[in-house]
C-alpha positions in Angstrom: 21.2 22.8 -34.2 19.0 19.7 -34.2 16.0 21.9 -33.7 16.2 23.1 -37.3 15.9 19.5 -38.5 12.7 18.7 -36.8 11.0 22.1 -36.6 7.7 22.0 -38.4 6.9 18.4 -37.6 3.4 17.7 -36.3 2.9 14.8 -33.9 -0.4 13.5 -32.4 0.6 12.2 -29.0 -1.9 10.0 -27.2 -0.6 9.3 -23.7 -1.2 9.8 -20.0 -0.8 13.1 -18.2 0.3 14.0 -14.6 -0.1 17.3 -12.8 3.0 16.8 -10.7 6.2 15.5 -12.2 6.7 14.1 -15.7 5.2 11.0 -17.3 3.5 10.3 -20.5 2.5 13.5 -22.3 3.8 15.5 -19.3 7.3 14.1 -20.2 7.0 14.0 -24.0 5.4 17.3 -25.0 7.9 19.8 -23.6 11.0 18.2 -25.1 9.2 17.9 -28.5 8.2 21.5 -28.3 11.7 22.5 -27.3 12.8 20.9 -30.6 10.3 22.9 -32.5 7.8 20.2 -33.0 4.1 21.0 -33.0 2.4 18.6 -30.6 -1.2 17.7 -30.3 -1.5 16.0 -26.9 -4.5 13.8 -26.2 -4.8 12.5 -22.7 -5.6 9.0 -21.7 -5.5 9.6 -17.9 -5.0 12.7 -15.9 -3.4 11.8 -12.6 -2.0 13.9 -9.8 1.3 12.1 -10.2 2.8 8.9 -11.7 2.1 5.5 -10.2 5.5 5.1 -8.5 4.1 7.1 -5.6 1.3 4.5 -5.1 -2.3 4.6 -6.2 -2.7 7.9 -8.0 -5.6 10.4 -7.7 -7.4 11.6 -10.8 -9.5 10.3 -13.6 -8.8 7.5 -16.1 -10.5 9.0 -19.2 -13.2 7.0 -21.0 -12.3 5.6 -24.4 -15.3 7.4 -25.9 -14.1 10.8 -24.5 -10.6 10.3 -25.9 -12.2 9.4 -29.3 -14.2 12.6 -29.2 -11.0 14.6 -28.8 -9.4 13.0 -31.7 -12.6 13.5 -33.8 -12.5 17.1 -32.9 -8.9 17.4 -34.1 -10.0 15.7 -37.3 -12.8 18.2 -37.8 -10.3 21.0 -37.8 -9.0 19.5 -41.1 -5.4 19.2 -39.9 -4.9 15.4 -39.9 -3.4 15.6 -43.5 -0.6 17.7 -41.8 0.1 15.1 -39.1 3.5 13.4 -39.5 3.2 10.8 -36.7 1.1 9.3 -34.0 2.9 8.6 -30.7 1.3 6.4 -28.1 2.3 5.5 -24.6 0.5 4.6 -21.4 -3.2 3.7 -22.2 -4.9 2.8 -19.0 -7.4 0.3 -20.6 -7.7 -2.0 -23.6 -10.5 0.1 -25.0 -8.2 3.1 -25.1 -5.7 1.1 -27.2 -8.5 0.5 -29.7 -9.0 4.3 -29.9 -5.3 4.7 -30.6 -5.5 2.2 -33.4 -8.6 4.0 -34.8 -6.7 7.3 -34.5 -3.8 5.9 -36.4 -6.1 4.7 -39.2 -7.7 8.2 -39.4 -4.3 9.9 -39.6 -3.0 7.5 -42.3 -6.3 7.8 -44.2 -5.5 11.5 -44.6 -1.7 11.2 -44.9 -0.4 7.8 -46.0 3.2 8.8 -45.2 2.4 9.4 -41.5 4.0 6.9 -39.1 2.8 5.3 -35.9 5.3 5.1 -33.0 4.2 2.7 -30.3 5.9 3.0 -26.9 4.6 -0.2 -25.3 4.5 1.2 -21.7 3.6 -1.7 -19.5 6.4 -2.7 -17.2 10.1 -2.7 -16.3 12.8 -4.7 -14.6 12.3 -4.7 -10.8 8.7 -3.4 -11.1 7.1 -6.0 -13.3 3.9 -5.0 -15.0 2.2 -1.8 -13.8 -0.8 -1.8 -16.1 -4.2 -3.4 -16.0 -4.5 -7.1 -16.9 -5.1 -7.6 -20.6 -3.2 -4.5 -21.7 0.1 -6.2 -22.3 -1.5 -8.8 -24.5 -3.5 -6.1 -26.4 -0.3 -4.2 -27.0 1.5 -7.3 -28.2 -1.2 -8.7 -30.4 -2.9 -5.5 -31.8 -0.7 -2.4 -31.4 2.8 -3.7 -32.2 1.7 -5.2 -35.5 0.2 -1.9 -36.5 3.3 0.2 -35.6 6.0 1.5 -37.8 8.3 2.2 -34.8 8.2 0.4 -31.5 10.3 1.4 -28.5 10.3 -1.3 -25.7 12.6 -1.4 -22.8 14.5 -4.7 -22.2 11.7 -6.1 -20.0 9.0 -5.2 -22.5 11.0 -6.7 -25.4 11.2 -10.0 -23.6 7.4 -10.0 -23.0 6.5 -8.9 -26.5 8.7 -11.7 -28.1 8.0 -14.4 -25.4 11.7 -15.0 -24.8 14.4 -14.3 -22.2 17.2 -12.3 -23.7 20.5 -12.6 -21.9 23.1 -11.9 -24.6 23.5 -9.3 -27.2 22.7 -11.9 -29.9 19.5 -12.7 -28.0 18.5 -9.0 -27.9 19.1 -8.6 -31.6 17.2 -11.8 -32.5 14.3 -10.6 -30.4 14.3 -7.2 -32.1 14.3 -8.9 -35.5 11.4 -11.1 -34.3 9.5 -7.9 -33.3 10.2 -6.4 -36.7 8.8 -9.5 -38.3 5.5 -8.8 -36.5 5.2 -5.4 -38.3 7.3 -2.5 -37.2 10.1 -1.2 -39.5 12.2 0.1 -36.6 12.7 -1.2 -33.1 14.5 0.8 -30.5 15.3 -1.2 -27.3 16.1 0.9 -24.3 17.7 0.1 -20.9 19.5 -2.9 -22.3 21.6 -4.9 -20.0 23.0 -8.2 -21.3 25.8 -10.5 -20.3 28.5 -8.5 -22.1 27.3 -5.1 -21.1 30.2 -3.3 -19.3 29.6 -2.7 -15.6 27.7 0.6 -14.7 26.5 1.1 -18.3 23.2 0.9 -20.2 22.7 0.3 -23.9 20.2 1.5 -26.4 19.9 -0.5 -29.6 18.2 0.5 -32.8 17.3 -2.1 -35.4 16.0 -1.4 -38.9 16.1 -3.1 -42.3 19.1 -1.0 -43.1 21.2 -1.8 -40.1 21.7 -2.1 -36.4 23.3 0.4 -34.1 24.1 0.6 -30.4 25.1 3.3 -28.0 26.2 3.0 -24.3 25.8 5.5 -21.6 26.9 5.5 -17.9 24.4 4.0 -15.5 23.4 6.7 -13.0 22.1 6.1 -9.5 18.5 6.7 -10.3 15.7 5.3 -12.6 13.1 8.1 -12.7 9.7 7.5 -14.2 9.2 9.3 -17.5 12.6 8.6 -18.9 11.3 6.1 -21.4 8.5 8.5 -22.5 11.1 11.2 -23.3 13.3 8.7 -25.1 10.5 7.5 -27.4 9.5 11.1 -28.2 13.0 12.3 -29.0 13.9 9.3 -31.0 10.7 9.6 -33.1 11.4 13.3 -33.7 15.0 12.9 -34.6 14.3 9.9 -36.9 11.6 11.8 -38.7 13.8 14.9 -38.9 17.0 13.2 -40.2 15.9 9.9 -41.7 19.0 8.4 -40.1 18.5 5.9 -37.2 22.1 6.2 -36.1 22.0 10.0 -35.8 18.6 9.7 -34.0 20.0 7.2 -31.6 23.0 9.3 -30.8 21.1 12.5 -30.3 18.5 10.8 -28.2 21.1 9.2 -25.9 22.9 12.5 -25.4 19.7 14.3 -24.5 18.4 11.7 -22.2 21.7 11.3 -20.4 21.9 15.1 -20.0 18.4 15.1 -18.5 19.4 12.4 -16.0 22.7 14.2 -15.1 20.7 17.3 -14.3 18.2 15.3 -12.3 21.0 13.8 -10.2 22.8 17.1 -9.7 19.6 18.6 -8.4 18.8 15.6 -6.1 15.4 15.3 -7.6 13.0 12.4 -8.0 11.3 13.8 -11.1 13.3 14.3 -14.3 14.7 17.8 -14.7 13.3 18.6 -18.1 13.3 22.4 -17.8 16.8 22.5 -16.3 18.1 20.3 -19.1 16.3 22.0 -22.0 19.4 23.2 -23.7 20.8 19.6 -24.1 17.4 18.6 -25.5 17.4 21.4 -28.1 21.0 20.9 -29.1 22.4 17.5 -28.0 26.2 17.3 -28.0 26.5 13.8 -29.5 28.9 12.9 -26.7 28.5 9.1 -27.0 29.8 7.0 -29.9 27.1 5.1 -31.9 28.4 1.8 -33.1 27.2 -0.2 -36.1 26.6 -3.8 -35.2 26.9 -6.7 -37.7 
């Protein structure tokens, strides 16, 4: 079981939270816990629901308050045990600065800890859904500090300042992003000119190789899918040290979650109903090494 490989990992996850549905930490924490990961969730916002419903109710937490929570965790003396920092939706540039300070604190206690930046800022069809200034801060400050970055296809194009239409374009852009700092780039929701109809690709690019996996395109694009993907890929990569295995397990789990969501006719991803495929993904999709 994949749970055995990641059990015992500790991840500091600084993301949004919603009371209803699944986004940010409300999408990432349960799957990580189901794998046996100890998660320390720090909230950047606490909304009633995700922003796809319209203007959400609830507070956007102040950067100083978020920093206080991280400081409190540090005061418990546990940061030397932290294996990774995971970031997602920030809400404001000042919050991004707190994330970077938190990464520095963790790495100051544990030099082997990694920073996984999920650059949550927009998507195809929606455009940007964050405050002005955040995309540029993520591009110029957070991505260079990251060890792992997990953009969707839309975000990859923004972060690299290019339009990627072919597979070669996507791979070149991922290499460009790696040149900015991260060791590993996972590109999600990839659709290029040669992508077969009704499929999506995920592509992982590292110094040691490049891998792709394709899954059927289902008739829904629920919020929170990217948050789950980033969290699972990080956990499986840390647990196995193998990007291809991490990619395959992540794709199988995420597709299983989406299948369950479709079967139930839900708008919010069916994390609880799909928890078995999260804990023990069947590796049902072939992971291909790319030249």
